[in-house]
N, C-alpha and C positions, 0 to 999 in steps of 0.2 A: 193529485199526485201522478207520477209518471205511470203510463200504462205499459212500459217495457221493463223487461228484466234482463239486462245485459249479463252475460255470464260472468263478467268481471266483478259482479256484486257479491258472489259467493262461490267458494270452491265446491260447496255441496251441490250447487246447481250444475257445475261441470260434471260431477260424478253421475248425477241423474241423467244428464244428456249422453254420457258414455253408455249408460245402460240402455238408453233409448235406441241408439244405433245398433248396439249389439243384439238387442232383442227384436228389433223391428223386422217384420216379415212382409211388409207391403211391397208391391212391385208396380211399376208404371203400367197403367192399363192400356189396352188397345182402344180403338175408337169407341167412345161411349155409345151404348145402344138404346138407352131408355128414352121414352117419349116425354119431354117436359110439358107437353100440352095435356097429358092425362092427369087424372086425379092422383096425387101422390103425397106422402108424408116423408119429410127428411129430418134428420137429427142434426142439430147445430150445437156444438160444444164451445164454450168460451171461458175465459178466466175471470171475468168481472164478478164482484161479490157484494160491493157496497150497495145499499138500497137504491140510491139515486142512479147508479150505473146500471143496475139490473132493470130499473124502470126505463132508462133510455134505450136499452137493448130491446125491451118489449115493445116500445113505441116504434122503433125502427122495423121490427119484424111485422108489426101490425100494418104499417104502411106497405111493406113488401107484399103481404098476403092480400091486401086490398087490390094491389096492381096485378097480382098473380093468384086469382081466387082458387085455382086448381092445385096450388102448391101449399101444403100445410107444413109449418115448421115447429118441431118440438125442440124447445130450448133447454139446455142444461148448463148452468153457470158454475163458477168456482172450480174449473177444471185445470189441473196442472199437466205439464208435458208427460209426467210419469203415468198419470191416470189415462191420458189419451193413448199412450203407447200400449198400456195393458188392454184397453178396449179394442184397439186396432188389431192386436194379436189374436184376441178372442173372436173378433168378427161377429156376425149375426145382425139381426134387425135392430138391436139396441146400440150398436157401434155408431160413432159419428159419421155423417156424410160430409159435413162442413166443420172445419176446426179453426179456431182462432187462438193464437199463442202470443203471450207477452214476451217470450224469450226470443228476441230477434236473432240471437246467435244460434238458434236451433235450425235455421233455414238450410245451412249447408248439409246438415244431417238429414233433414226432411227430404231434400232433393236427392242427395247421393244414395240414400237407402231405398228410395222409391216409396216412402210412406205417403207422400202427396203426389198427385198427378201433375204433369207439366201443363200449365194453363195456356201456353202459347197457341196450341190448336184451337182452344175455346175462344181466345182473344181474336184470332184470325177469323173464325167462323162468325163471330159477332161483329166483325169489322171494327174492333177497338184498337186504335194505335196507341200502345202503352207509352211510347215516348212523348206523345202529345198530351197524355192524360196525367202522368205522374212526374214529379221532380226526379231528376237523374239519380241523386243519392238513394232515394227510396227504392228505385229499381235495382240498385246495386246490392242492397241487403235483402231483397226478396227473391233473388235468383242465384243459382250456382252453375257456372260453366254453361250458360245459355238455357238452363232448365229453369223456367219461371214457375216454380212449384208453389209459390205464394204470391200474394199481392198486398200492398200496404192498406191498413185499416186505421186511419188516424196516425199521427206521428208526434214525436217530441223533439223540440229544438233546445239547444243549450246555449246560455249566454251568461251575462253578469246581472245579478240583482244587488242593489246597494241601498244603503240608508242615506237618504237625501239630507236629513237633519245633521247627521254626523259629517257629511261632506261640507255642509254650510258652516258648521262650527269650526271645521279645520281650514276654512277658506279655500275649498276646492270647488271650482266652478262647474265641473262636469266629469263624466266618467272617462277613464283613460282609454286611449285608442291604440297605444303601442305598449309592448311589455316593459320597456324602460319607464314609461309613464306609470304603468301599473305598480312597479316596484316603489317608485317615489310616493305614489298615493297611499299604498299599503303601509309604508313607514310613517307617513304623516298621520294616518288614522289610528295608529297603534298607541295605546296609552298603557304605560308600565304601572304595575302595582306590586312593589316588592320584587320577589323573584318570579312573579307571574304577570298577569295582565288584567287591567280593568276593561279594556277593549282592544281587540286585535283587528288590524286592517283587513286581513283575510287569513283563513286557516289554510296554509299552503301544502300541508302534508297530504300524501296520497290516501290517507284514511279519512280525509275531510269530506265525507259524504260523496257528492257528485264530482269532486276533484279527482279525476283519473288521468293516467297517461294518455289514454285515447282522446279524451276531450281536449286536453292541452295541446297534444301533438297535432290535432286537426287544424290548428291555426297556422301551422307551417305547411299545410297541404301535402302530407307525405304519401308515398306509395308503399304499401305494406308488402306487395309482391311484384316481381318483374314480369315481363311478357311471357316467360316460361313457367310462371307460377311459383318461382322460388322466393323464399323470404328475402326481403330487400331492406330490412331495418338497419343493418350495419352500413349499407351503401347510400341510403338516403340521409343527407345531413340534417334534415328536419328533426329526426328522432333524437339524435345526440343533442341538438340545440335545445329542444323542449325539455329533455331530462336535465341538462346542465343548468338551464334557466331556473327550473323548479328547485334544484338543489341549492343554487345560489340564493334564491328567495328565502328558503328555509333558514339559511345561515344569517341573512340580513334581518330576519324577524325574531331572532333569538336562539336559533339552533334546534335541532331535532328533539332532544330530550326535553327541553323546556316547553316547546310547543305541544308535544304529545302529553305531557303532564297536564297542561291546560285543557287539552281536548278531552281528557279522561272525564272531565266534569260536565261535558256537553249532554244535552237531552237527546231523545230519540229524533231521528230525521223527520219522521212523519207526525210528530206531536207538537203541541203548543210550546214545548220546552226547547225547540230548536234554537241553537245559539244566535242565529240571525234574529229570530223573534224576540229574544231576550236582550238584544243589544250587545252581546258578547263579541260578535264579529260584525264589521261594518260592510263588508262585501262578501258575496257568496257566488261561486260558480254553480249554476242551477238551471232549472227548466221553467217552462211557462206556468207551471202549477204553483211556484213559490209565492208570488205576490198575493194570490187569492188565499192561500193557506195562511200567510202572515196576517191578512185582514181578518180571517176567521179566528185567528189566535188572539186578536184584540190589540195588535201593535199600535202604538200611538204616534210613531214617526212616519214621515212620508217616504214612500218606496219608489225607487227608480229602477229602470232596466236598460240594458245596452248590450250590444254584441261583445263577445270577448275580444281582448286586444289581439293585435297581430305583431309579427316581428317588425322592428323599426324600419327595415329596408323593404317592407312589403305593405306600406300603408294603404296602397291601392286595393288591398284585399279586405280592408276593414268593412265589417258588415256580415262576414261569413260566420259559420259555426258548425257544430257537430249535430248530426241528425240521427235519430233512430225511431222505432215505432212498433206498433202491434202489427202482426201479420195474420193472414187468413188464407186457407187453401181447401182443396177438395181431397178427401181421403181416397187413396188408390183402391181400397177394399170396398168402396161404395158401389152399389149396383144402380145408383140413381145419380150418376155424375152430371148429366145434362141439367137435371132439375137443381142439383146442388150448385152448378155453375150459375144458374139464374140468380140464386141468392148472393153468391160471391160477387157477381157482376153488379148487382144492385147496390150492395153495401159499399163497394169500393169505387164505382165509377159514376153513380148517379149523384149529381151535384147537390140536389136538395137533400138527399139522404145523408151524404157526408157532412154537409153543413149542419143539419139538425143534430146529428150525433155529436159533432164537435162542440156545438153550443151547449148540449146537455151535459157533457162530462168535462168540458173545459180543456180539451186537447187541441193540438194544431191539426187542421185538415190535411188530408194526404193527396189531394189532387190540385193541379194548377188552377182549375176553374173555381174550386171551392175556396182556395186561398184569396181569390179576388171577388168572391160573392158579396153583394151588398147585404145579404141576409145574415152574414156572419157577425156575431156579437163581438165587438172589438173595443177595448179601451187602450189608452196610451201604452201601458205596460205590456199588454198582450200583443200589440202591434209589433213590438220589437221582435218577438219570436216568429211572427208571421213573416216578417222581412227576412229573418235568418233562414227560414224554411224556403223562401222564394229566391234566395241568393244563389246565383249560378255557381259560385265558388264554394258553397257549403259542401261538406264531405261526411263520410261515414266509414265504418269498418266493414270490409267486404266479407261475404259469407265464405266459409271454408268447410271442408268435409269433417274437420275435427271440432266443429262448432266454434266456441269461443276459447278453446284451449290455447291457441296462439296468443290471444290477448292476456290470458292469465299468466303465460310465460313472460310476456313483456311487463306485466304489472309486478310480478315477483322480482324481476330484475330491478325495476324502479324502486321497489321497497328497499332492496339492498343498497342501491345507489344513494338514496336520500339519507340513509343512516351512515354513509361513509364506508360501507363494506366492499365497494368496488374500486380497486386501485387503477385499473386500466380499462377505461370505458370502451375504446374501439375494439379491444380484444374481447371484452365481455359481450358486446353487441354481435360480434362474429359468432361466438358460441351460441348466442341466442338464436341467430338465424339457423344454425345447424340443428338445434333442438326443435325449432318450429318445423323445419323441413322433414325431420324424422317423424314427428308426431302426425303431421298431415299424411305422410306416406303410409303410416300404419293405419290411419283412419280410412284411407282410400282402398 
């Protein structure tokens, strides 16, 4: 399953992050003074909790300690941002020195509040050229206004997962590459059943799990903010195009009310009862984890993967996608920042460490070298997501001081638009920009 928790997944997460910034007392530290060659113990907090994931973390730490015998790592898992914030406020020997977070959208808050230190001086001291190590989108969501307060620790890529048997039965030779092709394929794969469906080509509503405005809009390569940092959604035609396309697709597949009634019977996204596993939908906007989860759920049909389609007039962009990922940083309250940096550097830049971790928990590697490593375990379906992660035109959502609130604002607008509650889209998008600018100004 994905290792990221984008804020758009839940309004509750946004509230928690608001509390994080309001309460955080960390400040950027001066030059770290500790000697990383001395015997030292550092605290590492992360969010992984499944047994296989915890085992993978332990193995990675064991390799680090073997290479750095003087640095001992005390690991604490299943940590949320809220728990991390509480400990950073309290400080003391039990507080984390190194922190990993699934909530990519926390980065703007981590950087702006000074909860995590700027890693640029550490990168320079270690002679690490971050632009040569990490894919560009990953650097975008791990820094804020030049403050590289986190680094990528594995990533998620989003594409199309589809039922090959359903495609064959419908006489479809391969995955669609443009959005007009996608609409045609989705309609051909849809099987009516009374006033409902036996099979839906795709669930196009914004509540359809990983189908979000941000993932769809990414295929238009939009700019969320202009050079002055002002919201750009009403001025970039890609946003209106993506939202209009989705609303039209909802209409062509039966309308909002009918689709949502069908969706109400879907199983949990992370269970064997997922509608893709059950054959209720033939295509799914999803990440690299879905094929393996489907196999574990015992699906009988053949599974295919592909990049998401692109606009018809931008076929040259086909192969790109939306990226996000887990982040890791050094707490500004830590008195052992140089030693903490050694762990962060190892986990994020050492190719063997990144590959071993990616292989163990089935996520996309977060460095360019690891993406090309012959030691990476790759099958046909996983390769699709590696290619998306490696594509120079893949994009992400930039970090902001308000965390992911600006994305929630966009998503709320998209919810209203798909239901037909927005009569003037251009005017609505201008109001959206004004709200986003106001929220960010307050956060700053």
